[in-house]
N, C-alpha and C positions, 0 to 999 in steps of 0.2 A: 823980200822973201815971204813965203807963205807956208811955214811949217805947221803941222797940225797942232792945235792947242793941247796942252798936257792932259786935259780932262776929257778929251774926245775918245770915248770907248766904243768901238764898233759893236753893235748889237745884232746886226743882220748882214747879209751878203751885199745888199745895196750900199749900206754905210761903209762896209769894209772896202769894197772896190772903189768907192768914192775917195776914201782916204788913200788907198794904194795908188790911185791915178791922179792925185792932186799935184799939179806942176808948181814949181817955184819960179821966181823971176829969171834965174839962170837958165832954166829949160826954155822959157819963152824967148829969151834973147838968142839962145843958140839956134832954135828952130826957125825964128824969124829970118835968119840969114840964109836959110835954105830956100832957093827959088825954084819951086816945083814940088812934085809929089815925093813923099817918103814911103818906101815899100818895106814892110816888115815881113820877112820870110820865116815861116814856122811860128805863126802868131797864135796858134791854138793850144799851146802847151801851158805850163804853169806860170811863166813870166809874161808871155806874149800878150795876153788880153789886157792886163792893166797897163803895160808899157804902151800898147797901141792907144788905149784910152787917154793916157796922159799926154801923148803926142798930139792927139786930136784936140784935147782941151787947150793945150798950149798954142795951137795954131788956129783956134776958133776965130772966125772972121777973116782969115786969109784965103787966098785962092788955092794954095797947095793942099792936096788931100793926104790923108794917111791911109794907105792901102795895105790891109792885113791879108796875108796869103797863108792858107792851110788846107788840109783835107776836111777840116771841120767835122770831126767824129762826134762832137757834141753840138748839136744845132742850137742849144740854149746859149752857149758861149757866143756863137756867131750873132745871134739875135741881140744879145746885150751890147756887142760891139757896134752893130748897126745903129742901135738906139743912142749910142754915145757919139755918133757922128763919124765913125770909122767906116770906110768903104771896104767890104770884104770880097775876096776872090777865092774860089775853090780851085786848088791845084795839088796834084801829088808831086811834090818836089823830089821824090825818089825816082821819078820817071824822066829820063833825059828829054823826051818829047814835050814835056810841059813847059820848057823854058821859052820856046818861041812865042807862046801866048802871054807871057808876063809883060806887064806895062813898063814903060820907061820910068826912070826914077832920077831924082836929084840927089837922093841919099838912100842908103839901104841899111836896115838892121837885120843881121843874120842870126837867127835863133834856133835853127834846125839842129837836132841832136838826138842820139839814142844812147840811153844809159842802162836802164833796168832790163835784165836779160842779156846784157852784152857778153857775159861770160859763157852763155849757152849757145847763142846764135852769133858766132864771131863774124861770119861773113856779112850779115846784116849790119852789125856794128861798124865794120870797116866801110861798108857802102855808105851808110848814113853819115858817118862822122868824117870820112875822108873823100869819097868819090863825089858825094852831093855838094860839098863846098867847092870842089873844082868846077862843077856845072854852074853853080850860082856865080862864082867869081868870073867865069868866062862870059856869062850873060850880062853882067854889070861891070864890064871893063871900064876903068877910069872913074867910076862913081864912088864917092866917099862912102865907106862901109864900116859899120860897127859890127865886130865879130864877137859874139858871145863865146867865151871859153870857160875854163874851170881851174881852180887852184889845184885840182888833181894832177896837173902836169908837173907839179913840184914833188920832190921826194918827201917822205916823212922827216920831220925835224925834231931834235931833242927839245922838249918843252922849255928847258932852261935857256934856250938860245932865241926864243921868239920865232916869228913866222918868216917864210921865204919872201924876199923882195923881188921886184922886177929885174934886178941885176943878177940874181942868183941863177945858177944852172938848173935846167929842168931835169927831171928824173922820174918819168911817169911809171907807175906800178900797175900792171894789168892792161888788158885789151882796151877798156874804156878810156883810160888816161892816155895810153899810147895813140889811140885813134884821134883823141882830141888834140894832141900835139900835132898830128898829121894835118888836121884841119887848119891849125895855125900856119903850118908850113906851106900849104897850098895858097893861103892868102898872102903869105910873104912872097911867093912866086908871082902872084897876080900883081902885087905892088911893084916888084922889080921889072916884070915883063911889060905891063900895061900902064904903069904909073898910077895904079889905083891907090888912093889915100885910104889907109886902114888903121883902125884902132882895135886892138885885141883886148877884150874886157874879161879878165880872169876873176870870176865870181865864186866865192864859197864862204858861207852858205847863205843864200837868201832865205828869209823866213817871213811868213805871215801867219794868220790864225788857223788856216786850213791845212797847212803843211809846213815842214821844216824840222830842224833838229829839236827845237824846244817842243814843238807839237808832238814829235815822236816820243820824247821822254815823258811828257805829261800824259800822253795816252797810255803808256805802260803803267805809270804809277796809279792813275785813276782806275785802270783795269785790274790792279792788284798784282801786276807782273814785275819781275826784277828788271832793273836797268843795267845793261852791260857797260862796265867802265873800262873795258880793255883799251878802247881809244880814250885816253885820259882827258883830252881837252879838245876844244873846237872854237872856231870863230863863227859869228853869225851877224847878219845885218837885216834890218827891216826892209822888206821888198820895195816899199814905197821910196825909200832912200836909194836903193840900188837902181830903181827905175830912173830916178832923177839923175843920178851920176852917169848912168849909161847914155841917156840922151844928150847930156852935156858933153860926154866924151866924144861925140861925133865931131866936135870942134877940134879935137886933138888929132884927127886922122891925117896921116901923111904917107907918101910913098916910101918913106923910111921905116914905117910901121911903128906906131905908138903902142906900148903895152901898159896896161893899168890893172893892178890888183884892186879888188873891191870886196870889202868886208868890214865888220865893225872893229873898233880899236882894242877890244878886250880879248885876252885869251881866257876863255871860260872853262873851268874845270868841270868835267862831266859829273863827278861826284857832288860838287857844290851846287850845281844847277838842280840836280835831282833832289838833293836835300831841301833846297828852297821850295821847289814845287811841292814836295811832300808836306812841308811845314804849312805852306799857304793853303793847301787843299785839305789839310788835316787827315792825311793818309799815312799808312805805314810805309817806310822806305825799305825796299829790298834791292840789293845790289848783287851783281854776278861778275865774274871775271877778275883778273888781276891787272891793275893799271900798268901799261907800258911806260917807258920813259921818253917816247917820241909820239908825234901826232902830225896830222895834216893841218898845217897852220900857215896863214898868209899875213904878210906885213903890208897894210894898205895906207901907210902914212902919206904917200904921194897923193893918193886919191883924196884923203882928208884935207891935205894942204890946198889942193885945187878947188874942192867943192864943199868943204866943211864936214863936221862930224855928223853922225846920224841924228835925226830929229826924234827918233824913238829909241830909248835905251833898252838894253837887254833886260833889266828889271821890269820895265814897263811891259815888254813883250811877254815875259813870263806871267805876269799878273793877268794880262789880257787873254793869254792862251788858256789859262786855268778857267777863267770865267766863261770863255767861249765853249770849251768842252763840257763844263759842268751844266751849261744851259742847253746843251744838245746841238750846238752849232755844227753845220755840215763840214766834213773833212773830205779832202780830195782822194784819200786812200793811196797816196804815193809816198811811201816811206823813203827817207833819204838814204838809209843804210850807212849812216855816217860811221858806224862802228867797224865797218869793213877795213881791214888792214892789208889785204892781199889784192885789192883792186877788182874783186869779183862781185859785180853788182847784178 
């Protein structure tokens, strides 16, 4: 295993992405068994770059490539991936005509999705989260596929009962969550119709220093703004750990469809996290809203049993995030909107 040492504090984006893309032995072993290229669809978003880098690092010295596919709206991201040994391909995956030009694959990671603005342009949301998965699943019939999904497919749970497990019924609230469940159902159909081995990876919430729930809360406190505690609790996991778990979850893919929740082991109280950030940053704490008795929470015990606990704790992430923001570290400007309770993102 190669977890990051506890005193490794990222001070710039190069160091941050190195840490986020650092594979462990389990990732190397999983990807070594894949004989051919791994195609990452939707690789230009928040998760795709470091996941692709990690896959390339784990496969260093092998014949198989990691091919990252995106429109590449940010050329700098594409350049960093190429420098890291990832082969990049430009394609608009929302265009049905794009799929004929995509390369063959021995495994696929599907990361395409549309969340923010989903309540405004509902037709785009359904197209991106439901129609596009059908196009991708048809193109890669029979190819083992990791499908990124979200814990938003579950209903809100009373905080006293803990998070939803993979055995619990889904109950998506709002267009975004409903369309994400549709994505899952299209891949279920692909598995049944074409024997495609599938793992559905329900993640909430991945976090690093440039975005995530803790980043959002810290940003408000450092700006002197109140933190909304209406959503009283949340789960979070370091994105480097989520990347490792996701790539290892390719080994779980089966035509019967494997489902895996992915998040940290703690239920973090929004009020408590905000108070800790304010204390460490020596800032005044302002809160707004009234805490509800339920929240969007996931139970990831199966994931932890299979792949181990996160290597970066929530406390470590809080401390790193404060240091990053106070030193002027770049943010992605993509708020999680975790406080939303009606599914309108």
